[in-house]
C-alpha positions as CSV (number, residue, x, y, z in Angstrom):
1,X,-25.4,14.3,3.3
2,X,-23.5,17.3,2.0
3,X,-25.4,19.8,0.0
4,X,-24.3,20.2,-3.6
5,X,-25.5,21.9,-6.8
6,X,-23.4,19.5,-8.9
7,X,-25.6,17.9,-11.5
8,X,-23.6,15.2,-13.4
9,X,-24.2,14.3,-17.0
10,X,-26.4,11.2,-17.0
11,X,-24.4,9.2,-19.6
12,X,-20.8,10.1,-18.4
13,X,-19.3,7.6,-16.0
14,X,-16.6,10.2,-14.9
15,X,-19.3,12.8,-14.1
16,X,-21.5,10.2,-12.4
17,X,-18.5,9.0,-10.3
18,X,-17.7,12.6,-9.2
19,X,-21.3,12.9,-8.1
20,X,-20.7,10.0,-5.7
21,X,-17.2,10.9,-4.5
22,X,-16.1,14.1,-6.0
23,X,-15.5,15.9,-2.7
24,X,-11.9,16.1,-1.4
25,X,-12.9,15.2,2.1
26,X,-14.7,12.1,0.9
27,X,-11.6,10.9,-0.9
28,X,-9.5,11.5,2.2
29,X,-11.9,9.6,4.4
30,X,-11.6,6.6,2.0
31,X,-7.8,7.1,2.2
32,X,-7.8,7.0,6.0
33,X,-10.2,4.1,6.2
34,X,-7.8,2.1,4.0
35,X,-5.1,3.0,6.5
36,X,-7.1,1.3,9.3
37,X,-8.5,4.5,10.9
38,X,-12.0,3.2,11.5
39,X,-13.3,5.3,14.4
40,X,-14.9,8.7,14.2
41,X,-12.5,10.3,16.5
42,X,-9.5,8.8,14.7
43,X,-10.8,10.2,11.4
44,X,-11.5,13.6,12.9
45,X,-8.0,13.8,14.3
46,X,-6.3,12.7,11.1
47,X,-8.3,15.0,8.8
48,X,-8.5,17.9,11.2
49,X,-12.0,18.9,10.1
50,X,-15.0,19.7,12.2
51,X,-17.1,16.9,13.5
52,X,-20.1,18.4,11.6
53,X,-18.3,18.2,8.3
54,X,-17.1,14.7,9.0
55,X,-20.6,13.6,10.0
56,X,-22.0,15.0,6.7
57,X,-19.3,13.3,4.5
58,X,-19.6,10.0,6.3
59,X,-23.3,10.1,5.8
60,X,-22.9,10.7,2.1
61,X,-20.4,7.8,1.8
62,X,-22.8,5.5,3.8
63,X,-25.7,6.5,1.5
64,X,-23.7,5.8,-1.6
65,X,-22.6,2.4,-0.4
66,X,-18.9,3.2,-0.3
67,X,-18.7,2.9,3.5
68,X,-20.4,0.7,6.0
69,X,-20.6,0.9,9.8
70,X,-20.9,-1.6,12.6
71,X,-21.7,-0.8,16.2
72,X,-18.9,-1.7,18.7
73,X,-20.5,-0.1,21.7
74,X,-24.0,0.5,23.1
75,X,-25.2,3.2,25.5
76,X,-24.2,5.4,23.8
77,X,-24.0,3.7,20.5
78,X,-20.6,4.1,18.8
79,X,-19.7,2.8,15.3
80,X,-16.6,1.5,13.5
81,X,-16.5,2.4,9.8
82,X,-15.0,0.4,7.0
83,X,-14.9,0.3,3.2
84,X,-17.4,-1.9,1.3
85,X,-16.3,-3.8,-1.8
86,X,-17.5,-0.8,-3.7
87,X,-15.3,1.4,-1.6
88,X,-12.3,-0.9,-1.8
89,X,-12.6,-0.7,-5.6
90,X,-11.5,3.0,-5.2
91,X,-8.1,2.1,-3.8
92,X,-6.4,1.9,-7.3
93,X,-7.9,5.3,-8.0
94,X,-6.3,6.7,-4.8
95,X,-2.9,5.1,-5.5
96,X,-3.0,6.5,-9.0
97,X,-3.9,10.0,-7.7
98,X,-1.1,9.8,-5.2
99,X,1.4,8.7,-7.9
100,X,0.3,11.6,-10.1
101,X,0.7,14.0,-7.2
102,X,4.1,12.7,-6.2
103,X,5.3,13.0,-9.8
104,X,3.5,16.1,-11.2
105,X,2.6,18.3,-8.1
106,X,5.3,17.5,-5.5
107,X,7.9,16.4,-8.1
108,X,9.3,17.7,-11.4
109,X,7.4,15.3,-13.7
110,X,10.3,12.8,-14.1
111,X,9.3,9.1,-14.2
112,X,11.3,7.4,-11.5
113,X,11.3,4.2,-9.5
114,X,12.9,5.8,-6.5
115,X,13.2,9.1,-4.6
116,X,15.8,11.1,-2.8
117,X,15.6,11.3,1.0
118,X,14.4,14.8,1.0
119,X,11.4,14.2,-1.3
120,X,7.9,13.9,-0.1
121,X,7.4,10.2,-0.8
122,X,10.5,9.4,1.3
123,X,9.3,11.6,4.1
124,X,5.9,9.9,4.0
125,X,7.4,6.4,4.2
126,X,9.6,7.3,7.1
127,X,6.5,8.6,9.0
128,X,5.3,5.0,9.1
129,X,7.8,4.3,11.9
130,X,5.7,3.9,15.1
131,X,2.5,3.3,13.2
132,X,0.4,0.2,13.0
133,X,0.0,-1.9,9.9
134,X,-3.7,-2.6,9.3
135,X,-4.9,-6.1,8.5
136,X,-4.2,-6.6,4.8
137,X,-4.5,-10.1,3.4
138,X,-3.0,-10.8,0.0
139,X,-2.7,-13.7,-2.5
140,X,0.6,-15.5,-1.9
141,X,3.0,-17.8,-3.8
142,X,2.0,-20.5,-1.2
143,X,-1.4,-20.6,-3.0
144,X,-3.3,-19.1,-0.1
145,X,-4.1,-15.6,1.0
146,X,-1.7,-14.4,3.7
147,X,-1.6,-11.5,6.2
148,X,1.2,-9.2,5.3
149,X,2.4,-9.4,8.9
150,X,3.3,-12.8,10.3
151,X,1.7,-13.0,13.7
152,X,3.8,-16.1,14.7
153,X,7.1,-14.4,14.0
154,X,9.1,-12.1,16.3
155,X,9.1,-9.6,13.5
156,X,8.3,-9.4,9.8
157,X,10.5,-8.0,7.0
158,X,8.4,-6.7,4.2
159,X,10.3,-5.7,1.1
160,X,8.5,-4.1,-1.8
161,X,10.0,-4.3,-5.3
162,X,8.8,-3.0,-8.7
163,X,8.7,-6.3,-10.8
164,X,10.8,-9.2,-11.9
165,X,11.4,-10.0,-15.6
166,X,10.5,-13.7,-15.3
167,X,8.2,-15.0,-16.6
168,X,6.6,-11.9,-18.0
169,X,8.9,-9.6,-19.9
170,X,9.5,-6.2,-18.4
171,X,8.1,-3.1,-20.2
172,X,10.1,-1.4,-22.9
173,X,12.4,1.2,-21.4
174,X,12.3,-0.4,-18.0
175,X,16.0,-0.2,-17.4
176,X,16.0,3.6,-18.2
177,X,13.8,4.2,-15.2
178,X,15.9,4.9,-12.1
179,X,15.5,2.4,-9.3
180,X,13.9,-0.5,-11.3
181,X,16.9,-2.7,-11.8
182,X,17.7,-5.4,-9.2
183,X,14.5,-7.1,-8.3
184,X,15.7,-10.6,-9.1
185,X,19.0,-9.9,-7.3
186,X,17.1,-8.6,-4.2
187,X,15.0,-11.8,-4.1
188,X,18.1,-14.0,-4.5
189,X,19.9,-12.1,-1.7
190,X,17.0,-12.5,0.7
191,X,16.8,-16.2,-0.3
192,X,20.5,-16.6,0.5
193,X,19.9,-15.2,4.0
194,X,16.5,-17.0,4.5
195,X,17.8,-19.6,7.0
196,X,19.5,-16.8,9.1
197,X,16.2,-14.9,9.2
198,X,14.3,-18.0,10.1
199,X,16.7,-18.9,12.9
200,X,16.0,-15.5,14.5
201,X,12.2,-16.0,14.1
202,X,12.0,-13.3,11.5
203,X,9.5,-13.7,8.6
204,X,10.5,-12.4,5.2
205,X,7.8,-11.4,2.7
206,X,8.3,-9.8,-0.7
207,X,5.6,-7.7,-2.2
208,X,5.0,-6.6,-5.8
209,X,2.0,-5.6,-7.9
210,X,2.5,-8.6,-10.2
211,X,-0.1,-11.3,-10.4
212,X,0.3,-14.4,-8.1
213,X,0.8,-16.7,-11.1
214,X,3.7,-14.6,-12.3
215,X,5.2,-14.6,-8.8
216,X,4.8,-18.3,-8.5
217,X,6.5,-19.0,-11.8
218,X,9.4,-16.7,-10.8
219,X,9.7,-18.3,-7.3
220,X,9.8,-21.8,-8.8
221,X,12.4,-20.8,-11.4
222,X,14.6,-19.1,-8.9
223,X,13.9,-21.5,-6.0
224,X,12.8,-18.6,-3.8
225,X,11.9,-19.8,-0.3
226,X,10.4,-16.6,1.1
227,X,6.7,-15.9,0.6
228,X,5.9,-13.4,-2.2
229,X,2.6,-11.5,-2.0
230,X,0.6,-10.0,-4.9
231,X,-0.7,-6.5,-4.2
232,X,-2.3,-6.4,-7.6
233,X,-5.4,-4.6,-6.2
234,X,-3.1,-2.1,-4.5
235,X,-4.5,-2.7,-1.0
236,X,-1.2,-2.6,0.8
237,X,0.0,0.3,-1.3
238,X,-3.1,2.2,-0.3
239,X,-3.0,1.1,3.4
240,X,0.6,2.3,3.9
241,X,0.6,5.1,1.2
242,X,3.6,3.4,-0.3
243,X,5.3,5.2,-3.2
244,X,4.5,3.9,-6.7
245,X,5.2,4.6,-10.3
246,X,3.4,3.7,-13.5
247,X,5.1,1.7,-16.1
248,X,3.8,-0.7,-18.7
249,X,0.2,0.2,-17.9
250,X,0.5,-0.8,-14.2
251,X,1.3,0.8,-10.9
252,X,4.5,-0.6,-9.5
253,X,5.9,-0.4,-6.0
254,X,9.1,1.5,-5.5
255,X,11.8,-0.5,-3.7
256,X,11.3,-0.2,0.1
257,X,12.0,-2.4,3.1
258,X,9.9,-2.3,6.3
259,X,10.6,-4.0,9.6
260,X,7.3,-4.7,11.5
261,X,7.0,-6.0,15.0
262,X,4.7,-8.8,16.2
263,X,2.4,-6.0,17.5
264,X,2.0,-4.8,13.8
265,X,3.9,-1.6,14.6
266,X,6.5,-0.5,12.0
267,X,9.9,-0.4,13.8
268,X,12.2,0.7,11.0
269,X,12.1,1.8,7.3
270,X,14.7,1.6,4.6
271,X,13.9,4.1,1.8
272,X,15.2,4.9,-0.7
273,X,17.1,1.6,-1.2
274,X,20.3,2.6,-3.0
275,X,22.3,-0.5,-2.2
276,X,20.3,-3.8,-2.4
277,X,22.9,-6.0,-0.7
278,X,23.3,-3.5,2.1
279,X,19.6,-3.3,2.6
280,X,19.3,-7.0,3.0
281,X,22.0,-6.9,5.7
282,X,20.3,-3.9,7.3
283,X,17.0,-5.9,7.5
284,X,18.8,-8.9,9.1
285,X,20.5,-6.6,11.7
286,X,17.5,-4.5,12.4
287,X,14.6,-6.9,12.6
């Protein structure tokens, strides 16, 4: 475990939490484990830190119950690392920290539901091309939990959107935030093309951070055939480091479209989405 002179206040939850995971390397290890990098060498390569430092930080996370390990090889013994339920509970913290950094450190402080192509969030999303989507299973409008990638389809179109206004009213000032308008339209346009996607063995899945019951009510009212997935715990947002913004007390996905192959590799990305109808046609032609 790393050495530290930090002595947190015993009755302050913030201070006590920082005593468990207050080191920058530890937060980045949690970030990369959420991304599906579960081997020591993968973590070392991604983080570009010494093996000694990585060993110390992993040891601390194991001791604190944030990370667990399982042997996947003997002689010599090698381990795969993963987040425990305690560790996964940190994902909303990571997403909120990323959102704060995108807005206040890398950005100019403006609250926005989109980005320009030259901003850091857009560059980060486009770097997903060629990368593998880790296994993330989310609650769906079908009433079951569903993998975000359809293993039986030729490819999967994942479109993330901020929120629909049915049945839960949107937050005050929603329409003043750039990039928020059009979520119902987007779902309707994908629904209108659903049979064409299906005929080409392309699975379409919408994702928002709304609750499943909200999505189910919306899908029933609008007769939406595509599966909608609830990323209310921000697992997919953390796994892919998707851009978000905070409105109405919740983190919301910025509008993005991903085309993922049957091998779980991201083949194409549409971000920012400036023309929703064009983005739907792009997805059909690209997937």
